[in-house]
N, C-alpha and C positions, 0 to 999 in steps of 0.2 A: 428562462421563462420570461417572455416579454410582457409589457403592460400596454396593450393596444388601446385600452379604454381610459388611459390617463389623459388629463386635459391637454397635454402636449404630444400625445401619441408617440412616446419615446421608444422604450423597449430596449434597455440594456439587459444583460443576463444576470439573473439573481444568483445563479450558482457561482458566477465569477465575483459579483459585487459583495456577496455575503459569505465568502470563504473567510472565516474569522481567524484562522491562523492558530487555533487552540482547540484541542480535542474536546475538552469539557465545554467550551463555548459553543462549538458547532452543534452539540446535542441539546443545548439549552434554549435555542431560539426556534420557536415553532413556526409552522407555515403561515399562520394568521399574522404573527408579528412581522415576518418577512414581507408578506404582501402589503400590509399597511405601511410599513416603513419604506418599502420600495416605491409605492405610489406617492408617498409624501415627498420623497427625494426628487421625484420627477417634476414636482411643481415648484414654483418660486415662492419665497416667503410672503406672507401677507403684511409684513411690517418692514419699514426701513428706519434705521436708527442713526441719528447724529450724536456724536459725543463732542460736547463743547470743551474746548481747551480753556480751563479756568485760569490759566496763567495769562491769557491774552484776550479772552472773550467773556461776554456776559450772557448767561443762559437765556434770560428773558429777551434780550435783543436778537439772539440767534433764532429763537422760536418765532419772533415776529417776522424776521427775514425769510424764514422757511415758509410761513403762511402766506406772505406776500408773493413769493415766487410761485407757489402752487396756485394762487388765484390767477396769476398771469398765464401759467401753463395750462390751466383748465383741468377738468376732471374732478372727481370727488375723492377727497382724502381728509382724514381727521388727524390733527397734530396735537400731541399732549406731552407734557413733561412727565418723566417716569418717577414715581414716588420712591422707588427703592434705590435710585442713584440720581442725585440732583442734576448731574451734568448730562444726562441722557434725554434726548428729544425723540419721540417716536412718531413716525408717520404711518398711520393705518390705511391700507389700501386693499381690502379684501376684494377678490374678483366677484363680479355679479354675472347673472345670466347673460346680460347684454354684451359683456366683454367677450363671450365665446361665440358671438354672432356678428363679428366685425365684418365690414364690407371687404370683399376680395377684389383688388384692382387687377386690371388686365396685365399691366407691367409688373414684373417681380424682380426682387433683389435676393441673392442667395449669400448667406454669411456662414462663417465657420462656427462650430459649437461654442467656442470660448466667447466670441463676439455675441452670439445669440444669448448666452447666459447673462452677459453684462447688460444687454438690452432689456431682458426681462427683470433686471434689478434696477432699471432706471437710467441706463446710459443711452446716448445717441450712438450712431454707427460711424466709427472712424474709418478712414480710407483703407488701412491695411486689412480690416476685417471683411471687406467686400470681395467675394469670390466670383460672382457673376452679376452682370447687368445686361438686360435685353437691349439689342440694337434699337436705336431711335429714342431711347430714354433721354429726356432733356431736363435741364435744371427747372425746378418748380413742379415737376410731375408728381402726382400721388402714386405711390407704389406699395405693393405688399411685400413683406419681408419673410423669408423662409430660412430655416436652418438646415444645412446639409448634415444629416445625422450620421452618415457613413464616411464623411471626409473624402468623397470621391469626385466632387465637383472640380472641373478644370478651371484654374484661375483665368479670368477673362472671358468665360463663356458668354456668348452673345444671344443665346436663345433660351427658352424655358428649360430648366434642369429637370430631367425625367427620373433622377435617382430618388432614394428615400429621403424625404424632407418633411418638415413640419412647419406650419404657419405660426408666426409669433407676433405679428402686428403690422401696422401701416406707418408709412413715413413720407417725408417730403424730400425730393432729390436736391442736394446742394452742389454735387459734383457730377460731371458727366463721364462717359467712358474714357475719353481722351485724357481726362485728368487722372484716372485711376490706373489704367493699363497702358503704360507708356514707359519709356526708358527712365524718366525721372518723375515718378508719380507724386502727386500733391499729398500733403498731410492735412490733418484736421478732420472736421465733421463732414462726412460724405452724404449721410442720410440723417435728417432731423426726424426723430421719432415723434409721432403724434398720438399713437395709442398702441397698447400691447395687450396680449391675452392675459397677462399677469395683473393688469390694471395698475401697475406701478407707474407713478408719474415721473417725468424726466427730472432726475435729481443729480445725475452724474454728467459732467461735461458742461454744466452751466455755472459759471463762476459768479454766483450771486452772493457768496460769502467771502470776506477778506481772507487771504492766505494765512494759515496758522491759527484761525479762530475756532474752527470745528472740522470734524472729519466724519465721513460715513464709516461706521463700524458696527458689526453685528452685535446685538444685545448680549449674547452669552460671553463674548470677549470683554465687554465692559464689566459685566458682573464678575468675571474671573478676577479682575484686579481688586474689586471690592472684597472678594474672598481673601485675597492676600492682605488687604487692609494696611497699605503702606502709610507710615506716619512720619512727620518731620523728625529728623535725627536718626532714622533707621539706616542701617547698612544693608543694601539690597543688591542681589544679583539677578539679572535677567539673562538666562543661559543661551537662549536661541531667539535673539531679539528682533532680527529684521522681519518686516520693514520698519518697525518701531512704533506701531500703534499702541501696544501695551506699554512699551518703554516710556513714551511721552505721557501716557495716562498715569503711570507711577510717579513721574516727575511732577505732574500737576497736583496729585494728591499729597505729595510730600512738600509741595511749594518750593521745590528745588533746595530743600534743606535736609542735609544728610549726605550719604554717599550712594550713588547709583552706578553700578557697573553693568554695561550692556555688551554682550558678546555675540558675534556670528563668525562663521567659518570662511566664507568666500568673499573676495574683494568687492564684487559687485553688490552683494547684499550689505556689506559694511558701508559702502558708499551711500546706498539708499538709506540705511539707518542713520548715518551722519546727517544727510540732507533733511530728513524728517525731524530729527532733534533740533537742528538749526531753525527750521521753519516754525516749530512749535515752542521754541525757547526752552527746551528741556536740557538741563545740565546733567550730563552722563559721561562716565569714562567709557569710551567706545574702543573695544579691543577686537582685533581680528585673530581668532585662534579657534582650535577645536575643543569644544566644551567636554568631549569625552576624555580629554587628556589634561584637564585642569590640575588635578592632583598630581599626576605623573610628572607634569612639567614644573611643578613647584611654583607656579605663578602666584598662587595665594596660599597663605598659611591655612592649616586645617581649622575648622570652626571659626571662620572669619565673619560670616554673614548672619544677620538677624532674620532675614527673610529671603527666600529664593523662589523665583518663578521659573518653572520648567514647562514652558508651552512647547511640547515636544514635536519634532518632525513626525509626521504620521501619514496614513494613507488618504487623509482628507476626504473621506467618504461622507462627511456631513455637509459638504457644500451643496447648495441648491441654487438653481435647478440642475440636476444631473442630465444634461442633454446627450452626453455620450460618455460611456465608461467602458474601458477595455482592460481594467485591472485584472491581474492574474493572481492565483494563489501564491505563487513564488514571490511576487512582489509584496503581497500583503504580509507574508511571513518574515520579510526582511526588516520590518520596522521594529519588532519587539526587541531583538538583541541591541539595536541602537538605543532604544528608549531605556533599557536596563542599564547600559553603560553610562548614559547621561544621569540617570537617577542615582547610581552609585557615587558619582562625583558630587552630586548635589548634597547627599546625606553627609559626606565627609566634610564638605565646606560649610555646613550649617552649624550654628552654635547650639548648645543644649537649650532646650525650650524654644528654639527657633521654629519658624513656620516655613513649610515647603508646600507650595501649591503646584499640583500637576494637572495639566490640561491638554486636550487634543480637540481637533475639529473633525473627528471621525466617529464611526458608529460601531466598530468591531469590539467584541468582548476582550480579545487578547490584548488590545492596545489600551483598554480602559480598565474595567473591573479586574482583568487579568493582571495588569501591572500593580494595581492596588493590593490584590491578594499576595502577589509575589513580594512586594515591598514589606508588608506587615509580617510576613514569614521570615524575611532575611535581615531586617533592621529593627533597631529599638525605636520604633515609631508608634505613635498613637493617631488613629484616624479621628479627626475632628469634624464637626458639622460644617459643611461648606456654605456658611451663611454669607449673604442673604440667599436663601434657597427659593428659586423661582421655577425650577424644573422638577422632573420626576426622579424617583429613586433609580439606582443601578439595576442592571439585569442580573437575574440568577444565572448560574452556570459555572461559577467558581466557588471556592469555599468561603466566600463572604456570607455572613449571616444577615438576616433582615434588618437588624439594627445598623449594621455597617452599610448596607445598601441604601438605607434611608439618609445617611450622612453625605453621600456623594450626590452630584447633580448630573443627570443625563437629559439633555435637551433633545426632544424628538417630536413625533406627531401627536403626543397626548397632552401637551401643555396648552394652556389658554393663550399664551403668547406664541404666535407662529413665526419662528425664526429659522435657525439652521441647526444641523446636528452638532452637538458639542458635549464635552465631558469635563467635569471639574472635581478634583479631590484635594482635601487639605490635610496635611500631616503636622504633628508636633514631634520634635525630636526629644527623646527622653535620655 
C-alpha cells in the first residue's frame, strides 16, 4: 500500500515494511497505526540534534557557533539546549507551507535515495551521490534536486530522468558533468543545497565546529545513554559499538574514569570506532570480536560488568526519511535470533544488580517489545523505568502488561519531539 499523499510522494509497501516477524505482534498493530507510522516514516524529522562532547567542548560555545552558522546559512530555525540532557542542542526546523511550494528550476539533478535522505537531514550533495546531470549544466547554475525512488536512473544520464522520482529541494552547482562522470571523478561537494522540502538547514558538510567538539546525533540515541546512566568508576560494556557515537558519549559522562570496553565484529567498523574514539578523546578498550560468542570464548569472566549497553543490530526501520524500502519478511525475521544471542551473553556478563539497556532504531514489535517479553520470561531480570522518559509507551501485542509497557520508551509519531523511530528498555539483573 503506497502513500501517494505523503509530503515526499514516496510509496514503499506497508506489507513489506511492517511484517513484524512475530505472530502476536502482527495482530496487534491496526491499520490506523500502520498508516500513521508509515506516513511519519516518509517524512524527515523536524529537529536536528547536536551532542556536545563535554570532554573537549563547551555547550554554550557550541550553541553560539550553531546559531551563528544558521544566521549565515539563512532560513528559519530555533536553537535550544535540551533540559533533559545538558549536552544536547536541538535545532527546530518544522516545515512550513512555503517549503512545499519551492521554485522548480529547468535544470535538474538526480540523486540516489541514500544521498536524498542525507540532503533532507541537512547535508550538501557530494559527488558520488549524483546519478544524473542535464547536459549544459554549468558551475553556478541553480538546479532542482530529485530522488530516484526506484534506483533505475543510469549513472551519467544527460537528460531529464523520466522514471519515478520525487522533488526534494534546490541547490547551486559546484561541479560540472566532466568533473563527475569521468575516469577519475572529483570528490567533495558537487551541489550546495540552498533549500529543501524538509526545511532542514545545511548542517552536514559545513565544518563550522572544531573536530571532536560535537557530533550530529539523533535525540533518542542521546537519551539512551542517559538511561544507562554511566558514572565515573563504572565497568561498562558497549557490545555493538561502531561507529562509536554512544561509546564516546559514555566516555564523556564517566569523564574517562572507569573501564569502558567497546566491541564490534568487522575490521572496518572497528577502525571507524577507533578513529571516533581518538577524535573525541574517549578512552576505551576496543576489541574486534563477535559479541554473540563473548561467553563461549571466555574473553571475560561471568558477571564482570556493572552496566551493559546492547544497542542491537536491527532492521533499522525507524530511520527517517524512508525514501526507498525493499525489506522482506525473511530479512526482518532474521534479526530476532541474533538479538536473543546477544542478549543471552549480556545477561551472563552482567553483575547482580547491574544495569542492562537494550535499544534499537527500528519499529517492529518482535525486535522491541517482543525481546523484552522474551527476556523477562527467560532470565531473572526486572524491568525498570527507562528514565528520563521522553517518548511514548510500548505497543501492545506481546504479554507485557500496561505497567511494563509504560516503563519502556517507543519513539514514534505521537511524541511532541519529532525525531526518529527508536526503542529503549532498561533491565536490572536480580
